[in-house]
SERO-4910 file (N, C-alpha, C, O; in steps of 0.05 Angstrom, whole numbers):
BEGIN
 pado doro    nc1    nc2    nc3   cac1   cac2   cac3    cc1    cc2    cc3    oc1    oc2    oc3
  Unk    A     -6   -146     19    -11   -119     10     10   -116     -8      1   -107    -30
  Unk    A     33   -120     -9     51   -115    -29     41   -128    -53     40   -114    -73
  Unk    A     34   -153    -56     26   -166    -77      4   -145    -94      7   -137   -118
  Unk    A    -16   -138    -78    -33   -118    -87    -22    -95   -103    -28    -89   -126
  Unk    A     -5    -82    -85     12    -57    -97     26    -62   -124     26    -46   -142
  Unk    A     39    -87   -124     54    -94   -147     35   -101   -172     43    -95   -194
  Unk    A     12   -113   -169     -3   -121   -188    -21    -99   -195    -34   -102   -216
  Unk    A    -26    -75   -180    -43    -54   -191    -37    -38   -218    -56    -29   -232
  Unk    A    -10    -36   -224      1    -27   -244    -15     -3   -258    -16      0   -282
  Unk    A    -29     14   -239    -45     37   -247    -32     59   -238    -19     58   -217
  Unk    A    -33     82   -255    -22    109   -249    -40    121   -228    -64    116   -228
  Unk    A    -29    137   -211    -46    153   -196    -65    137   -177    -86    148   -171
  Unk    A    -60    117   -169    -74    102   -152    -70    105   -120    -46    104   -112
  Unk    A    -87    109   -104    -85    118    -80    -91     93    -59   -114     86    -56
  Unk    A    -71     81    -46    -78     57    -29    -88     67     -3    -75     83     10
  Unk    A   -114     57      5   -129     69     32   -144     45     42   -149     27     27
  Unk    A   -151     46     68   -168     27     78   -197     32     75   -213     14     83
  Unk    A   -205     55     66   -235     60     58   -252     54     81   -247     61    103
  Unk    A   -271     41     76   -287     34    101   -284      5    112   -300     -6    127
  Unk    A   -261     -7    102   -257    -35    108   -242    -40    133   -232    -62    138
  Unk    A   -240    -18    151   -225    -24    173   -246    -28    200   -258     -8    209
  Unk    A   -248    -52    210   -266    -61    225   -255    -54    257   -231    -52    261
  Unk    A   -273    -50    275   -266    -43    301   -245    -65    308   -224    -58    318
  Unk    A   -252    -91    303   -240   -113    315   -212   -120    301   -197   -138    310
  Unk    A   -206   -104    280   -180   -107    265   -157   -104    283   -156    -84    297
  Unk    A   -138   -123    286   -118   -116    301    -99    -96    296    -91    -94    273
  Unk    A    -91    -82    311    -72    -55    306    -47    -69    291    -43    -57    269
  Unk    A    -34    -85    294    -14    -98    282    -17   -101    252      1    -98    236
  Unk    A    -45   -109    245    -48   -114    218    -50    -86    202    -41    -84    179
  Unk    A    -62    -67    213    -66    -42    202    -40    -28    200    -35    -12    181
  Unk    A    -19    -33    221      7    -26    222     21    -33    199     34    -16    187
  Unk    A     20    -62    192     32    -76    172     23    -61    148     40    -50    134
  Unk    A     -2    -59    141    -13    -45    118      3    -21    113     14    -19     91
  Unk    A      5     -2    132     12     22    128     42     20    123     50     35    105
  Unk    A     60      4    136     87     -1    134     95    -10    102    112      2     88
  Unk    A     80    -31     94     82    -38     68     77    -21     45     90    -23     24
  Unk    A     55     -1     51     51     17     31     71     40     31     76     52     11
  Unk    A     85     45     55    105     66     59    129     55     39    142     70     25
  Unk    A    134     29     41    158     13     30    153     13      2    172     18    -12
  Unk    A    132      8     -7    124      7    -38    129     28    -52    139     26    -74
  Unk    A    124     54    -40    130     79    -51    109     90    -72     86     95    -66
  Unk    A    120     92    -97     97    105   -113    110     92   -143    133     82   -144
  Unk    A     94     93   -164    101     90   -190    102    114   -208     83    130   -206
  Unk    A    117    118   -223    126    140   -242    127    127   -269    145    113   -276
  Unk    A    105    134   -285    107    122   -313    104     89   -310     85     79   -298
  Unk    A    122     75   -320    123     48   -316    148     36   -294    154     12   -292
  Unk    A    158     56   -280    179     49   -258    169     53   -232    155     72   -224
  Unk    A    177     35   -220    170     32   -188    191     52   -176    215     49   -183
  Unk    A    184     72   -157    203     89   -144    197     80   -113    178     89   -101
  Unk    A    214     62   -101    210     53    -75    217     74    -57    239     84    -61
  Unk    A    203     82    -38    209    101    -14    236     89      0    256    102      1
  Unk    A    235     66      9    253     53     26    270     37     11    259     18      0
  Unk    A    296     38      7    314     18     -6    322     -3      5    337    -18     -6
***
């Protein structure tokens, strides 16, 4: 998840699960996805602004 976030490099990108969340997906996997997204934070210009330091 973090690698995907770091390589996106696009401004105004929204990270979401879309329709890709299957009923059999383990809760822990979804929780990890959300936690990494929260840790990643956001990008302003060319700079990464991490939510969690």
